[in-house]
BASE-893299 format. One record per atom (N, C-alpha, C): residue in one letter; x negated, y negated, z. Coordinates in steps of 0.02 Angstrom, whole numbers, plus 32768, in hexadecimal, padded with zeros to 4 digits. Each point is the difference from the previous one (the first is absolute). Example, Ala and Ser with C-alpha at 12.3 -4.5 7.8 and 13.67 -1.06 7.14 Angstrom:
<rs>
a7D6C811C8186 a802D7FC58000 a7FD37FC48000 s80127FCB7FDC s7FD67FC58003 s80277FC98025 
</rs>
This chain:
<rs>
mFD813D63C22E m7FBB7FDF8000 m7FEF7FEB8042 s7FBF80088010 s7FE47FF78045 s7FEA7FBF8008 m7FF77FE7803C m7FED7FBA800D m7FB67FF47FEC q7FDC802E8000 q7FB37FF67FED q80017FEF7FB4 g8025801C7FD1 g80017FF47FBE g80247FC17FE6 i80267FEA802A i802A7FC37FE9 i7FEC7FBF8029 k7FEE7FCF7FE5 k7FF37FC08028 k80247FCB7FD9 k80297FE28028 k802A7FCA7FEB k802D80067FBE g801A80397FFC g802D80117FCF g7FDD801B7FBF m7FC480178006 m7FD580177FC4 m801780538008 s800180197FC9 s7FFC80517FFE s7FBC8016800C s7FF5803B8014 s7FBC801F800F s7FD17FF87FBC s801D800E7FC2 s7FDE7FF27FCA s7FE57FC67FEC q802C7FC38018 q7FEB7FC47FF1 q7FC87FED8037 w8001800F803E w7FD87FFC8036 w7FC1801D7FE8 n7FF9803B7FE3 n7FC7801F7FED n7FD37FDA7FD0 r802C7FE27FC8 r7FE47FE07FD3 r7FE17FBA8019 k80217FE38028 k7FE97FBE801E k7FC08010802B m7FFB8030801F m7FC9800C8037 m7FCD802F7FE6 s7FFB800A7FC1 s7FDB802A7FD8 s7FB27FF28019 n7FD2802D8002 n7FBE7FF2800F n7FD57FFC7FB7 k802680087FD3 k7FDA80057FBD k7FE97FB17FF0 r7FC580027FEF r7FEC7FBD7FEB r800B7FE77FB1 n80047FC37FF6 n80117FF37FBA n7FB980087FDD p800F80237FC8 p7FC2800C7FD6 p7FE47FC27FE6 i7FB97FF67FFF i7FDC7FBF7FE6 i7FE980217FBF i80127FD67FCB i7FDB80157FC3 i7FC27FE17FFB v7FCC80287FF8 v7FC27FE57FFA v7FEB7FFB7FA5 p7FE97FC57FFB p7FF280027FAD p7FCA80327FEC i8010801D7FC2 i7FCF80307FE5 i7FB77FE27FF5 q7FD3801E801B q7FB87FE67FF6 q7FEB80247FBE p7FE07FE07FCC p7FE780287FCB p7FC38023800C i7FF6803A7FED i7FC880258009 i7FCF7FFD7FC7 v7FC37FF6800B v7FC87FF87FD3 v7FEA803F7FDE y7FFF80047FB9 y7FEC803E7FE0 y7FC37FED7FD9 e7FD980387FF1 e7FCA7FFA7FD0 e8012802E7FC9 i80057FF17FC1 i8009802E7FC7 i7FCE7FFB7FDD r7FD580397FEF r7FC880087FDA r8018801E7FBA l7FE47FDF7FD0 l800A80187FB2 l7FBC80097FE0 k800580307FD5 k7FC480117FDA k7FF87FD17FC4 g7FD37FE47FFE g7FF07FC77FCF g800C7FBC8018 h7FE47FCC7FD7 h800E7FBE8012 h803B7FE37FE5 l80227FDD802E l803F7FE37FEE l7FF87FB47FEB s800A7FE17FC6 s7FEC7FBC7FF2 s802C7FD5802E h7FE27FBD8006 h80247FD58029 h80437FE27FE1 q8012800D7FC5 q80427FEA7FE8 q803C80258020 w7FEE8035802D w803180248021 w800F7FE68047 t7FD97FCD800F t80087FE68044 t804B7FE9800C e801B7FE07FD5 e803F7FE68009 e8030803E800A w7FF280357FD4 w8037802F7FFF w7FFB802E8048 f7FC78002801B f7FF8801A804A f80007FC9802F e80347FD67FFE e7FF97FC0802C e7FFB80178050 g7FDC7FE2801A g7FEF80078052 g7FD280328004 l7FD880207FD2 l7FD6802F800C l7FBE7FDF7FE3 t7FC2800D8021 t7FC17FEF7FF0 t7FE480347FD2 i7FE37FEE7FCC i7FDE802D7FD3 i7FBF7FFD8007 l7FDB803B8011 l7FB5800A8004 l7FE4802B7FD3 l7FD47FE47FD8 l7FDF802F7FCC l7FBE801E8020 e80048045800F e7FD0801E8026 e7FC080137FCC e7FCD7FFD8022 e7FC180157FD8 e7FFA80447FD7 d8027802B801E d800580437FE5 d803580037FBF g80177FC37FF5 g802C800E7FC3 g80477FFF8013 n80148000803C n80488005801E n801F7FBF800F t803A8000800B t80297FC3800E t8020800E8043 l7FF67FD18035 l8023800A803B l80317FBE800F l803F801B8001 l80447FCE800B l80067FFF8047 t80007FCC8027 t800680008046 t80387FC6800B g802D800F802E g802D7FC28015 g803B80238026 p80267FD4801F p803980118029 p8041801D7FD0 v801A80388019 v803A801D7FDC v803B80068036 i80387FE37FF1 i80337FEE802D i802880478014 d8004802F7FCF d80238041801D d7FEA80377FD1 q801E803E8006 q7FEE80317FCC q801E7FF67FBE s80377FE67FF3 s801D7FEA7FC7 s7FD17FD57FD1 a7FDC7FCB8023 a7FD57FDA7FDF a7FBF80237FF1 l7FED80238029 l7FC380347FF3 l801180267FBD h803680267FFF h801080247FCD h80057FD17FC0 g80157FC47FFE g80027FD47FD2 g7FB97FF27FDB l7FCE7FFD8035 l7FBD7FE77FED l7FE880437FE1 l800A803C8016 l7FE6803B7FE4 l801B800D7FB7 k803C7FE87FFA k802380047FB1 k7FD77FD27FD3 k7FF47FC48017 k7FD17FD77FDC k7FBC80197FEA v7FE780278031 v7FC380217FED v800680367FD5 r803A80228007 r800680347FD1 r800E7FE47FB3 d80217FC37FF8 d80137FDF7FC8 d7FBE7FEA7FE1 l7FCA7FEF8027 l7FBC7FED7FE4 l7FDD80337FDE g800C803F8017 g7FDF803A7FDF g7FB880098021 m7FF97FE58037 m7FBD800C8023 m8009802E802E p7FCD802C8005 p800680398038 p80017FED8046 l802C8012802B l80077FF08044 l7FD480308024 l7FCC7FDC8027 l7FCE80278028 l8012800A804D s802D7FCA8014 s80048008804C s80387FC48012 v801F800F802E v802D7FD28026 v7FF280048048 n7FF27FCE8022 n7FED80048047 n801C7FC48021 r801E80188041 r801F7FC48031 r7FC17FEF8021 v7FFC7FB98007 v7FD37FE3802D v800E7FF68041 k7FDD8007802A k800D7FF88049 k7FFD7FB6800F p80397FEB8029 p7FFE7FB78008 p7FC37FDB8013 s7FD080248023 s7FBA7FDC800F s7FD87FF67FC9 q8001802E7FCC q7FDE7FFD7FC8 q801F7FCD7FC2 a80417FF6800A a802B7FDE7FCD a7FE37FB87FF3 d7FEC7FDC8030 d7FEF7FB97FF4 d7FBF80027FDA a7FCC802E800C a7FC77FFA7FE3 a8005801F7FB8 s802880307FEC s800780197FC2 s802D7FD67FCA i80267FCF801B i80247FDA7FD3 i7FD57FC37FE0 v7FCA7FF28027 v7FD47FC07FE7 v7FCB801D7FD4 k7FFC803A7FE8 k7FC980107FDC k7FF87FDF7FBF p7FC57FE47FEC p7FFB7FE17FBD p7FFB802C7FC8 v80127FE17FCC v800780287FBC v7FBB7FFF7FE4 l7FE480387FF1 l7FB880057FE6 l800E801F7FBC g7FDA7FDD7FCF g800180197FB6 g7FBD80167FF5 a7FF580187FC4 a7FC880257FF0 a7FBD7FD38002 n80067FBD7FF7 n7FC87FD97FFF n7FEB7FE7804F n802A80148029 n7FF57FF7804F n7FE180388026 q7FEB803E7FD7 q7FDA802C8029 q7FB67FF68007 e7FED80188035 e7FBA7FF68013 e7FCE80327FDA k7FC27FF57FE9 k7FDE80257FE1 k7FC0800E8031 s7FED80448002 s7FC780188029 s7FC17FF97FCD d7FC67FFC8026 d7FB97FFA7FDB d7FDC803C7FF3 s8033803F8000 s7FDE80417FF5 s7FF080127FBB 
</rs>
């Protein structure tokens, strides 16, 4: 053993572990990703609890937009299974950019009576 690898009775492997330049990994909490899930047809509000944490927006074109944070891919697949179990056609699944996420979560729910009529 050389003097460079041994300090105060430590073997070279012990010295290398003690003096390693590796940083301790910092565990960063997972940030949920906001998704928009568009379904063909209107989903009644009785399903709000089943899709907990998601905003249900009834669109004027007859579709439903579910919007909200999803913690990971497993949770996203769970939501898609719920959509499948409803029997409603899935039109799209879109990841919302963080800058758009705040605006898209706060959309009001519009029903058929809240549509604006034109004078044509």
